[in-house]
N, C-alpha and C positions, 0 to 999 in steps of 0.2 A: 636927248630922248630918254625917258625913264620908263623902260619896259622890263618885265620880269623875264629873265633868262635863267633856265635851270640846267644844271650839268649833272646828269646821273653819274654815279661812281662806276663808270665803265671806261676802260681804255684798252687799246690793243696795239702791241708792237708790230709794225709792218716792216719786216727785215728787208724785203726787196726795195722798198722806197726809203729805208732808213728814217722812219718817222713813227710817231705815236698818233693813232687816230682816236678821237673821243667825240661823243655826241653832245649837242646842245639842243634844248627845246626852247623855241622862241616863237611867239605869235602863232601858236598852234602847229608849228612846223618843226620837223627834226632836221637839224643842220649838222652835217659832218664837219668836224674840225680836225686839223692836223698841225703838229709841231715837229720839226725836223730834229734829228739827233744832234746836229751841230749847234742848233739854237739851244737845246737843252744843256749841252756841254758848256756853252757860254754862260747860261744862267746859273748853272751849278758850280762853275769855276773849276771844272775837272773833266778829264776824259772819262767817258762812260763805256766800259767794256762789257758787252753782252746785254742780252735782253733784261735780265734781272736788275742790273744797275740802271739801265735806262728807265725802267718802270719805277724803281725806287726814287730816282731823281724826279720823275714826273709827279709822283705822289707828294714828295717833299715840296715841290714848287707849284702844286695844284692851284693854290689861290692866285698866284701871280699869273699863271697860264690862263686861268679862267678870266681874269681881269683883261688880259690881252685879247682873248676871244670875244668877250663882251664888248669891248671897245670896237673891234672890227665888225661885229654884227650890228651894233648901233650905227656905225658909219656906213653900213651896207657895203663893206669891202669884200664882196664875194668873188670867188674865182668863177670862171665861165661855167663850171659844173655846179655852182651853187654852194660849194664848200668854203670854209674859212681856212686860210693857210697862214700859219704863224712862223715868222722867221724864214729859214731856208727851206721850208717844206715845199714851196713852189718849185725850187730847183730839183728837189728829189722827185717831184711828181712829173715834171715836164722835161727835166734834163736828160740828155741822151736819146730822146725821141726825135726822129727825123721831122 
């Protein structure tokens, strides 16, 4: 499926969930995407200590992360709430909840 997906240069570290949230715009809709800290560490090949390091790694890996998010959107691999979860973000979002 060849659709235009835009990623604004916006990202937010969510310490409680240990993930970075970033938006995508596709088919006229805003889709919230998440990538977990552990997934970022695997992609970066190093431990990420603190918010600044996590966001620097996200920025350095942005094109790869956007490619993963694009593929998930095209495959319609949405979480029940309509978001896209990359890597271990699903565990951070739902882990520990009864």
